[in-house]
N, C-alpha and C positions, 0 to 999 in steps of 0.2 A: 444565545445568538451564535449562529454558525454561518458566517459570511461566504464560505466556500462550498457549502452543502449543495448549492444548485449548480455548481460548475460541472461541465462535462470533461472527459479526458482531453478533448480538443482544446477546451478553455485553459486547462492546466498546461498543456504542451505549448500553447501560444504564449502564455505568461512567462514560462520558463525561457522560451526563445527570445521574447521581447526584452527580458531583463538580464539575459546572459547568466542564468543560474546554473549551478553545477547539480547534476542529477546523481544520486547515490548509484555507484557502479552495480550494486546488487539488482537494481531494476533491470539492467541489461542481461543479468544472469538468471532471469526468470522469477524474481521476487518483486512483484508489483505492489505488494503491501508488506512493509517491513516493520517488524516488531522486535522483541527481544530474541536473542539467539536460540534459546531452547524452545520457543513457541512459534517459530517461523520456518517454513519450508518453501522450496521453489514450487511454482504453480505449473501444472501440466497444460499443454495447449488445449484451449477450449474450456478450461475450468474458470470459475468465477475468480476475479482478481484477488479476492480475500480468502479463497479456499486454503491458502497456505498458512493462515493465522489459526493457531490453536488446533491444528489438524489432528484428527483422531480423538478429540475430546468434545464434550458438550460445550455449549457457548460459555466462555469463561472470560473473566476480566482480570487483568494482571494487577490492578490496584491503582494504576497511575491516574485513572479518572474517577476514583472514589474518594 
C-alpha cells in the first residue's frame, strides 16, 4: 500500500503548506529527491527529479527497502 503514490507535486506542496511542515533545505539547493550522502547529487535544470539518486550507476537499492 502506497497512499501517496498518486499524489502530484502540487498535492505535496499543498499538504506541506496546509500543515506548516518544514521542508528539508536541500530541496531548495537542487536536491528534489534526497537519499544518503554518497548516493545523492543535485539535479540539473530540466532533469528528472530522481536523476540525482545513484547517479552514474545502474539502478541500485541501498538496502533500506529490502
